[in-house]
Each structure stands twice: as C-alpha cells, then as structure tokens.
FILO-217251 format. One record per residue (C-alpha): residue number from 1; x, y, z. Coordinates in nm, 2 decimals. Each point is the difference from the previous one (the first is absolute). Layout:
- num  px  py  pz
- NUM  X  Y  Z
...
***
This chain:
- num  px  py  pz
- 1  0.19  10.56  28.69
- 2  0.33  0.02  -0.18
- 3  0.32  -0.16  0.12
- 4  0.26  0.21  0.16
- 5  0.29  0.13  -0.24
- 6  0.31  0.16  0.10
- 7  0.12  0.20  -0.32
- 8  0.26  -0.24  -0.13
- 9  0.26  0.24  -0.14
- 10  0.02  0.38  0.11
- 11  -0.24  0.03  0.28
- 12  -0.21  0.23  -0.20
- 13  -0.34  -0.09  -0.17
- 14  0.06  -0.13  -0.32
- 15  -0.18  0.30  -0.17
- 16  0.26  0.23  0.17
- 17  0.27  -0.23  -0.13
- 18  -0.12  0.04  -0.35
- 19  -0.05  0.36  0.01
- 20  0.35  0.04  0.14
- 21  0.15  -0.19  -0.28
- 22  -0.20  0.18  -0.28
- 23  0.13  0.33  0.16
- 24  0.37  -0.08  0.02
- 25  0.27  -0.04  -0.25
- 26  0.34  -0.18  0.01
- 27  0.30  0.22  -0.08
- 28  0.32  -0.17  -0.10
- 29  0.30  0.14  -0.06
- 30  0.18  -0.28  -0.23
- 31  0.33  -0.10  -0.09
- 32  0.13  -0.11  0.35
- 33  0.12  -0.35  0.08
- 34  -0.16  -0.20  0.28
- 35  0.15  -0.22  0.27
- 36  -0.10  -0.21  0.28
- 37  -0.24  -0.28  0.11
- 38  -0.38  -0.02  -0.09
- 39  -0.25  -0.20  0.18
- 40  -0.27  -0.14  -0.24
- 41  -0.35  0.00  0.14
- 42  -0.27  -0.25  -0.02
- 43  -0.16  -0.11  -0.35
- 44  -0.28  0.25  -0.07
- 45  -0.18  -0.26  -0.23
- 46  0.04  -0.26  0.28
- 47  -0.12  0.20  0.28
- 48  -0.32  0.09  -0.17
- 49  -0.12  -0.35  -0.08
- 50  0.14  -0.13  0.35
- 51  -0.21  0.24  0.18
- 52  -0.29  -0.15  -0.21
- 53  0.11  -0.33  0.06
- 54  -0.03  0.08  0.39
- 55  -0.37  0.00  -0.06
- 56  0.01  -0.37  -0.02
- 57  0.08  -0.05  0.34
- 58  -0.21  0.06  0.30
- 59  0.27  0.03  0.24
- 60  0.25  0.28  0.05
- 61  0.26  0.03  -0.25
- 62  0.32  0.18  0.02
- 63  0.17  0.13  -0.32
- 64  0.35  0.14  0.02
- 65  0.23  0.20  -0.25
- 66  -0.33  0.20  -0.11
- 67  0.13  0.29  -0.23
- 68  -0.13  0.35  0.06
- 69  -0.19  0.08  -0.29
- 70  -0.31  0.19  -0.11
- 71  -0.16  -0.34  -0.17
- 72  0.04  -0.17  0.34
- 73  -0.18  0.28  0.17
- 74  -0.30  -0.06  -0.24
- 75  0.01  -0.37  0.02
- 76  -0.01  0.05  0.38
- 77  -0.30  0.24  -0.06
- 78  -0.18  -0.29  -0.22
- 79  0.07  -0.27  0.29
- 80  -0.14  0.26  0.27
- 81  -0.31  0.07  -0.21
- 82  -0.06  -0.39  0.02
- 83  0.03  0.00  0.40
- 84  0.35  -0.11  0.01
- 85  0.21  0.13  0.28
- 86  0.38  0.12  -0.11
- 87  0.27  0.15  0.23
- 88  0.33  0.11  -0.11
- 89  0.33  0.01  0.19
- 90  0.28  0.11  -0.22
- 91  0.02  -0.27  -0.30
- 92  -0.21  -0.25  0.22
- 93  -0.38  -0.02  -0.09
- 94  -0.25  -0.20  0.22
- 95  -0.32  -0.09  -0.18
- 96  -0.29  -0.17  0.19
- 97  -0.25  -0.13  -0.24
- 98  -0.22  -0.18  0.24
- 99  -0.29  0.17  -0.12
- 100  -0.06  0.10  -0.36
- 101  -0.32  0.24  0.07
- 102  -0.10  0.07  -0.36
- 103  0.05  -0.19  -0.32
- 104  0.02  0.36  -0.21
- 105  0.29  0.17  -0.02
- 106  -0.01  0.37  -0.06
- 107  -0.02  0.12  -0.35
- 108  0.21  0.31  0.02
- 109  0.29  -0.17  0.14
- 110  0.00  -0.32  -0.22
- 111  -0.01  0.22  -0.31
- 112  0.32  0.18  0.14
- 113  0.18  -0.31  0.05
- 114  -0.01  -0.28  -0.24
- 115  0.17  -0.25  0.23
- 116  -0.30  0.03  0.25
- 117  -0.23  -0.20  -0.25
- 118  0.23  -0.31  0.07
- 119  -0.15  0.00  0.35
- 120  -0.34  -0.15  -0.17
- 121  0.17  -0.36  0.00
- 122  0.05  0.00  0.39
- 123  -0.33  0.18  0.07
- 124  -0.21  -0.26  -0.20
- 125  0.21  -0.30  0.16
- 126  -0.07  0.14  0.34
- 127  -0.37  0.14  -0.03
- 128  -0.13  -0.20  -0.31
- 129  -0.09  0.36  -0.14
- 130  0.19  0.30  -0.11
- 131  -0.07  0.33  -0.16
- 132  0.29  0.15  -0.15
- 133  -0.01  0.32  -0.24
- 134  0.19  -0.04  -0.30
- 135  0.36  0.16  0.00
- 136  -0.05  0.24  -0.29
- 137  0.24  0.11  -0.26
- 138  0.36  0.01  0.05
- 139  0.26  0.25  -0.16
- 140  0.24  -0.27  -0.14
- 141  -0.25  -0.19  -0.17
- 142  -0.30  -0.24  0.03
- 143  0.00  -0.25  0.27
- 144  -0.34  -0.17  -0.01
- 145  -0.13  -0.24  0.27
- 146  -0.16  -0.24  -0.20
- 147  0.25  -0.28  0.09
- 148  -0.07  0.05  0.36
- 149  -0.39  -0.03  -0.07
- 150  0.01  -0.32  -0.23
- 151  0.25  -0.17  0.27
- 152  -0.24  0.08  0.28
- 153  -0.30  -0.13  -0.21
- 154  0.19  -0.32  -0.07
- 155  0.03  -0.05  0.38
- 156  -0.40  0.02  0.03
- 157  -0.05  0.36  0.05
- 158  -0.28  0.20  -0.15
- 159  0.12  0.34  -0.12
- 160  -0.17  0.27  -0.17
- 161  0.13  0.35  -0.08
- 162  -0.24  0.29  0.02
- 163  0.03  0.36  0.03
- 164  0.39  -0.04  0.04
- 165  -0.04  -0.24  0.29
- 166  0.11  -0.36  -0.02
- 167  -0.23  -0.19  0.22
- 168  0.10  -0.34  0.08
- 169  -0.17  -0.27  0.23
- 170  0.03  -0.38  0.07
- 171  -0.33  -0.19  -0.04
- 172  -0.09  -0.27  0.22
- 173  -0.03  -0.05  0.38
- 174  0.37  -0.04  0.04
- 175  0.10  0.33  -0.15
- 176  0.35  -0.15  -0.09
- 177  0.18  0.01  -0.32
- 178  0.09  -0.31  -0.17
- 179  0.34  -0.09  -0.15
- 180  0.03  0.00  -0.39
- 181  0.24  -0.03  -0.27
- 182  0.05  0.36  -0.13
- 183  0.23  0.11  -0.31
- 184  0.08  0.35  -0.02
- 185  0.01  0.14  -0.35
- 186  0.30  0.24  0.10
- 187  0.22  -0.04  0.31
- 188  -0.17  0.28  0.18
- 189  0.14  0.07  0.35
- 190  -0.31  0.13  0.14
- 191  -0.22  -0.28  -0.11
- 192  0.26  -0.23  0.10
- 193  0.00  0.14  0.36
- 194  -0.40  0.05  0.02
- 195  -0.06  -0.35  -0.11
- 196  0.28  -0.15  0.25
- 197  -0.15  0.20  0.29
- 198  -0.36  -0.13  -0.09
- 199  0.13  -0.38  -0.04
- 200  0.19  0.00  0.34
- 201  -0.35  -0.02  0.15
- 202  -0.19  -0.19  -0.26
- 203  -0.13  -0.37  0.05
- 204  0.24  -0.24  -0.22
- 205  0.31  0.07  -0.23
- 206  0.03  0.30  -0.23
- 207  0.26  0.00  -0.27
- 208  0.11  0.32  -0.18
- 209  0.17  -0.05  -0.31
- 210  0.20  0.27  -0.17
- 211  0.02  0.19  0.31
- 212  0.21  0.29  0.06
- 213  0.37  -0.07  0.14
- 214  0.09  0.35  0.14
- 215  0.17  -0.02  0.34
- 216  -0.29  0.20  0.15
- 217  -0.23  -0.31  -0.09
- 218  0.24  -0.22  0.19
- 219  0.00  0.23  0.28
- 220  -0.39  0.00  0.04
- 221  0.02  -0.37  -0.02
- 222  0.26  -0.02  0.28
- 223  -0.23  0.22  0.21
- 224  -0.29  -0.23  -0.05
- 225  0.22  -0.32  0.07
- 226  0.12  0.19  0.32
- 227  -0.37  0.02  0.09
- 228  -0.05  -0.39  -0.08
- 229  -0.10  0.03  -0.36
- 230  0.11  -0.32  -0.22
- 231  0.15  0.16  -0.31
- 232  0.25  -0.15  -0.23
- 233  0.17  0.14  -0.31
- 234  0.00  0.37  0.06
- 235  0.26  0.14  -0.20
- 236  -0.08  -0.23  -0.30
- 237  -0.27  0.02  -0.24
- 238  -0.20  -0.28  0.17
- 239  -0.12  0.05  0.35
- 240  -0.19  -0.24  0.19
- 241  -0.20  0.08  0.30
- 242  -0.17  -0.24  0.23
- 243  -0.28  0.21  0.17
- 244  -0.03  0.00  0.41
- 245  -0.27  0.06  0.21
- 246  0.17  0.29  0.19
- 247  0.35  0.19  0.02
- 248  0.17  0.10  0.33
- 249  0.21  0.28  0.12
- 250  0.33  0.09  -0.13
- 251  0.31  0.21  0.02
- 252  0.11  0.07  -0.36
- 253  0.29  0.23  -0.16
- 254  -0.03  0.15  -0.33
- 255  0.26  -0.05  -0.25
- 256  0.20  0.30  -0.12
- 257  -0.11  0.18  -0.26
- 258  0.19  -0.11  -0.33
- 259  -0.13  0.32  -0.20
- 260  0.14  0.24  0.25
- 261  0.33  -0.19  0.00
- 262  0.02  0.02  -0.37
- 263  -0.07  0.37  0.01
- 264  0.30  0.05  0.25
- 265  0.22  -0.22  -0.23
- 266  -0.09  0.24  -0.27
- 267  0.05  0.30  0.24
- 268  0.38  -0.10  0.03
- 269  0.04  -0.09  -0.38
- 270  -0.15  0.32  -0.12
- 271  0.21  0.22  0.25
- 272  0.31  -0.21  -0.06
- 273  0.00  -0.07  0.37
- 274  0.08  -0.29  0.26
- 275  -0.27  -0.08  0.23
- 276  -0.09  -0.31  0.19
- 277  -0.38  -0.14  0.05
- 278  -0.16  -0.23  0.24
- 279  -0.18  -0.19  0.04
- 280  -0.06  -0.15  -0.35
- 281  -0.08  -0.32  -0.13
- 282  0.21  -0.04  -0.32
- 283  -0.22  -0.26  -0.16
- 284  -0.28  0.25  -0.03
- 285  0.26  0.26  -0.18
- 286  0.14  -0.24  -0.25
- 287  -0.13  0.19  -0.32
- 288  0.09  0.33  0.14
- 289  0.34  -0.11  0.10
- 290  0.07  -0.17  -0.35
- 291  -0.10  0.33  -0.18
- 292  0.22  0.20  0.22
- 293  0.30  -0.23  -0.04
- 294  -0.05  0.01  -0.38
- 295  -0.01  0.37  0.01
- 296  0.34  0.00  0.17
- 297  -0.11  0.07  0.37
- 298  0.19  -0.23  0.27
- 299  -0.19  -0.17  0.27
- 300  0.14  -0.20  0.29
- 301  -0.20  -0.22  0.24
- 302  0.17  0.08  0.34
- 303  -0.23  -0.25  0.21
- 304  -0.28  -0.18  -0.11
- 305  -0.24  0.29  0.05
- 306  0.24  0.30  -0.08
- 307  0.08  0.13  -0.33
- 308  0.26  0.28  -0.10
- 309  -0.03  0.19  -0.31
- 310  0.34  0.15  -0.15
- 311  0.04  0.25  -0.27
- 312  0.01  -0.10  -0.37
- 313  0.29  0.12  -0.20
- 314  -0.23  0.04  -0.30
- 315  -0.39  -0.06  0.01
- 316  -0.07  -0.21  -0.32
- 317  -0.32  -0.02  -0.16
- 318  -0.25  -0.30  0.02
- 319  -0.33  -0.12  -0.13
- 320  -0.29  -0.07  0.26
- 321  -0.34  -0.17  -0.03
- 322  -0.22  0.00  0.30
- 323  -0.16  -0.35  0.07
- 324  -0.16  -0.16  0.29
- 325  0.23  -0.17  0.26
- 326  0.26  -0.14  -0.03
- 327  0.04  0.24  -0.29
- 328  0.09  0.38  0.01
- 329  -0.24  0.17  0.24
- 330  -0.24  0.26  -0.15
- 331  0.05  0.18  0.33
- 332  0.35  0.08  -0.07
- 333  -0.04  0.11  -0.36
- 334  -0.04  0.38  0.07
- 335  0.30  0.01  0.24
- 336  0.21  -0.19  -0.24
- 337  -0.09  0.24  -0.28
- 338  0.15  0.30  0.19
- 339  0.35  -0.21  0.02
- 340  -0.02  -0.08  -0.37
- 341  -0.03  0.35  -0.07
- 342  0.38  0.06  0.08
- 343  0.12  -0.31  -0.16
- 344  0.26  0.00  -0.28
- 345  -0.22  -0.08  -0.29
- 346  -0.36  -0.13  -0.10
- 347  -0.22  -0.20  0.22
- 348  -0.34  -0.13  -0.05
- 349  -0.29  -0.06  0.25
- 350  -0.30  -0.21  -0.09
- 351  -0.29  0.00  0.27
- 352  -0.20  -0.31  -0.05
- 353  -0.19  0.01  0.33
- 354  -0.20  0.32  0.01
- 355  -0.10  0.20  -0.32
- 356  0.03  0.36  0.16
- 357  0.34  -0.02  0.20
- 358  0.22  0.24  -0.21
- 359  -0.11  0.33  0.11
- 360  0.28  0.08  0.20
- 361  0.20  0.01  -0.33
- 362  -0.11  0.37  -0.08
- 363  0.09  0.10  0.33
- 364  0.36  -0.16  -0.01
- 365  0.03  0.21  -0.33
- 366  -0.06  0.31  0.20
- 367  0.31  -0.07  0.16
- 368  0.18  -0.05  -0.32
- 369  -0.05  -0.36  -0.10
- 370  -0.03  -0.11  -0.32
- 371  -0.30  -0.25  -0.01
- 372  -0.23  -0.09  -0.28
- 373  -0.30  -0.21  0.06
- 374  -0.22  -0.20  -0.24
- 375  -0.28  -0.22  0.15
- 376  0.14  -0.18  0.29
- 377  0.37  0.04  -0.09
- 378  0.26  0.28  0.09
- 379  0.30  0.05  -0.20
- 380  0.26  0.18  0.23
- 381  0.31  0.17  -0.13
- 382  0.24  0.06  0.27
- 383  0.11  0.35  0.05
- 384  0.31  0.13  0.19
- 385  -0.20  0.20  0.28
- 386  -0.34  0.06  0.12
- 387  -0.11  0.36  0.12
- 388  -0.22  0.10  0.28
- 389  -0.34  0.11  -0.09
- 390  -0.36  -0.01  0.16
- 391  -0.17  -0.32  -0.05
- 392  -0.32  -0.17  0.10
- 393  -0.07  -0.38  0.13
- 394  -0.25  -0.19  -0.23
- 395  -0.01  -0.32  0.22
- 396  0.21  -0.16  0.29
- 397  0.29  -0.15  -0.20
- 398  0.02  0.31  -0.24
- 399  0.04  0.19  0.33
- 400  0.30  -0.22  0.09
- 401  0.15  0.04  -0.35
- 402  -0.03  0.39  0.03
- 403  0.17  -0.01  0.34
- 404  0.30  -0.22  -0.13
- 405  0.02  0.24  -0.30
- 406  0.00  0.31  0.21
- 407  0.30  -0.14  0.23
- 408  0.20  -0.05  -0.32
- 409  -0.10  0.33  -0.18
- 410  0.21  0.32  0.00
- 411  -0.19  0.29  0.21
- 412  -0.30  -0.02  0.16
- 413  -0.30  -0.21  -0.06
- 414  -0.35  0.07  0.15
- 415  -0.23  -0.32  0.02
- 416  -0.38  0.06  0.04
- 417  -0.27  -0.27  0.06
- 418  0.13  -0.13  0.30
- 419  -0.32  -0.21  0.10
- 420  0.12  -0.25  -0.26
- 421  0.36  -0.04  0.17
- 422  -0.12  -0.04  0.34
- 423  -0.25  -0.27  -0.11
- 424  0.26  -0.26  -0.02
- 425  0.36  0.13  0.12
- 426  0.06  0.01  0.37
- 427  0.15  0.35  0.08
- 428  0.22  -0.01  -0.33
- 429  0.10  0.34  0.02
- 430  0.11  -0.04  0.36
- 431  0.18  -0.32  -0.08
- 432  0.19  0.18  -0.27
- 433  0.11  0.31  0.23
- 434  0.14  -0.25  0.22
- 435  0.23  -0.12  -0.28
- 436  0.11  0.35  -0.09
- 437  -0.26  0.10  -0.26
- 438  -0.08  0.38  -0.04
- 439  -0.38  -0.06  0.03
- 440  -0.27  0.20  0.19
- 441  -0.38  -0.04  0.04
- 442  -0.13  0.36  0.01
- 443  -0.34  0.18  -0.03
- 444  -0.08  0.09  -0.34
- 445  0.06  0.32  -0.11
- 446  -0.23  0.25  -0.22
- 447  0.23  -0.08  -0.29
- 448  -0.04  -0.39  0.08
- 449  -0.39  0.04  -0.02
- 450  0.04  0.21  -0.32
- 451  0.18  -0.29  -0.16
- 452  -0.24  -0.24  0.11
- 453  -0.28  0.20  -0.14
- 454  0.14  0.07  -0.33
- 455  0.05  -0.37  -0.07
- 456  -0.27  -0.11  -0.21
- 457  -0.14  -0.36  -0.05
- 458  0.23  -0.06  -0.30
- 459  0.32  0.13  0.13
- 460  0.06  -0.32  0.20
- 461  -0.11  -0.22  -0.29
- 462  0.25  -0.15  -0.23
- 463  0.06  0.11  -0.36
- 464  0.09  -0.31  -0.24
- 465  0.18  0.22  -0.23
***
C-alpha cells in the first residue's frame, strides 16, 4: 500500500505538469525596467534533501517554506511510493514516516530526480536495507555515486550494484550502521548529505572529512539536530555525528533559496532596475554579491534579511571561476553569463565543477551575445545590446539565464523547454510579472513547435571555434 500524497505544487498529477511545461513557452518583451519587492522561496536543494531527511524520524514532521516546484513533486512521489504519508497546505508539508513499507524506491522516479538517490542513507539507517536505482546521467555532467557507496561501506553496509540498482544492507542481528572515519575524495554535497543522514542513527561516532560546506548541508544538519541528532561542524570541512537510537518529531523551516535570490539580484542588474529582495541570508550570497559589486552594481542591506539592488552606471567586466562553497556557486554561472554579455569589456568564466555546463552560451549567442567557448572556459565580449529571438533551455540554470537575457533584450524573446525552469524556480514568471516584467506563459503555437522540431542535436552544442 502506498502512502497518501497530495500533489505538492500545482494540484495536477506530475505527468500533466510536465506535459504542460513542454507545451508552453515564455514570451518576453524585453527592455523594460523592474520595480518593487520580491519574496524569495525556500531553497530547492534544501527542500529535496530535507524531505529525504524526514525519513529518519518515525514520528510526524512539519516542514515549512517548501517551494512549489516540479522536483518537489517528484520527491514527494518517491516518498509516497515508499509508503510515506504527505500532506501539503500552501508552503507547509506534513510528513509521516512512521512506517516505511518498502525499502525499494521506484526506478522510473529516481532516474528522473538525482536528489532522490540521497534517501538511500536515511532508508538504510531506518530499515537496515535499501534498494535504490542509480540516478542516471545528467545534462550538466557526470555525477557518480561512488563516494556515497564507499562511505556506506565504511559504516558496515554491504553494497552491490546490479542491473542499475544499488542494493545495500546492514549485516548482523542489530541491522544498525556503525560509526566510521570517512574521507571524501571531493567535497560532494550529495555524498555529504547521504552519509550524514546515515550516521545520525548509526552506532557510535562518524567523522566526515573533506565534507561539503554548502548552506544546504547546514540546513539538513539543523533539521536533524531539531529531531534530536547530535551533529557538530556542519558548514566546515569536518562534520562529527554521534549516532542516536531514535529521532523525534519536529517543526522546521527551510532556508531561503540563495540561487533564486542571486537570480533576482541579476534581474535587477541586467535591467538596470531597483528591486527589493527578502528573505535573504547575505552570508550565503557573498561570492555573488562580491562579483556584482566588482561590476559596479550597487547593493544595500536594508535589514538583516532584506537586500536592495540599485542600477549600475556602467557594467564592468569581470572573471569568474566556479568552485565548491564558499567559492562562486556553479548554479549561478549561467545566469551571471547573461549579465556579462552586456558588460563594457571582456570577461571570462571557467566552469570547474561540471564538465558540460556551458551549453547555454550558444543560446545566448542567438540573442546577439558574443561568446566563445573552449573546453570549460567561456570568453565573453560585451555587446551594446541583446535582441529578442526564439531560444531553448538546455538545463535548469540555463533556463534562468535565458529569462534574464530576454528581460534585457530589445524585442520579443520566446523561451522553449520550460520543464527545466519549473524544476527549480518557484513561479519565476509570476514573480517577474509582479515586478513589472512583460512576460507571459502561453501555449506553444505551430511556429513554436516548428522551431523545436528544426533544432538538431548539434544546434544546442557549443562550438569551440
């Protein structure tokens, strides 16, 4: 028997949501200034792993500030298939994981949502056994799960991967993971979160060295602590978890989405507008704020959780290298590239986190940008203006980059492939409309479908010439 699931975003079955996104487009009439206040939603990357973290608790959990996203829907479906009951009221999600009725997650869902694989740590900790399909490929580059597997093995789990399924179990009568010292070869966010969840209910102390330091890791740790877990050092490269036998009920609020906040800061900058953002955690945005100020954009902290962006007199060029936190976030690389296309001079972006995350450059060039790509480096020569054109989203953050470019471009921009945008931005088009943007979500026309059909696989690849 499956758990009860109320659709977590739109009230429609997820397949209908996806089809609606595939069959609609955004039309943007660019060149208009924005104004007003925008509310930043809860963090996507926190919400997904915190939903998985709720599996650790056998009592009711209430999660607040849950964003309305297609990815949240999919994670809800994964949990429901495990027998978990979920109910949503606005941005509040009630989770009851008193019974996990199966240790096997559904293949068709996990392969669509990489973050759902991270639940293997929580399931294994609760049940002593877990069967999780491998998450599959990713458009922005390879993200293997070997660090997750090796960490679980260090904690005493037997793990075998057969026919695309990761089968894990804890041998012995206790069926309880054991604390261990684990060094991560790279500071993987997913591996850090998976192993931290597994360690909360393990017997003894677990030390994670070279752990990811992202704010979303800290958010997950704080959720677990609110349920009675003993975790120290989250946000540093060494996390120490002293396992406990059981966790208790909690009422927890997800942090604001730093990537959405950064995207709206860029929306103000690229349209030479003044807008107010809240709630934001400035500390989470330090690399983005630093680069914006380098470019001449004015930012004012009006309250501890409130940030105002003011127009720049001149947009100066700058160079960016993406790095794990606290470096410049890879998720802001594509949106920032849109702003750099209008800087007065030459800029450079080096994407060092993912090997295939510059495909949006060719779509920005459709709008009149001057971008050359060689390997994982983009060379951007600023142009006086962008011009509207039909473009297609190649991934989630590329979608945001195209929306930003469309806001600044002269004329009409039509954006296809909205299923990517809806994965990670909570009603971005609606929020922009409230700021005065001339943006509409409309059914795709025959001409739109013809554009999609005429795009070959190579047209969205990057030339290195």
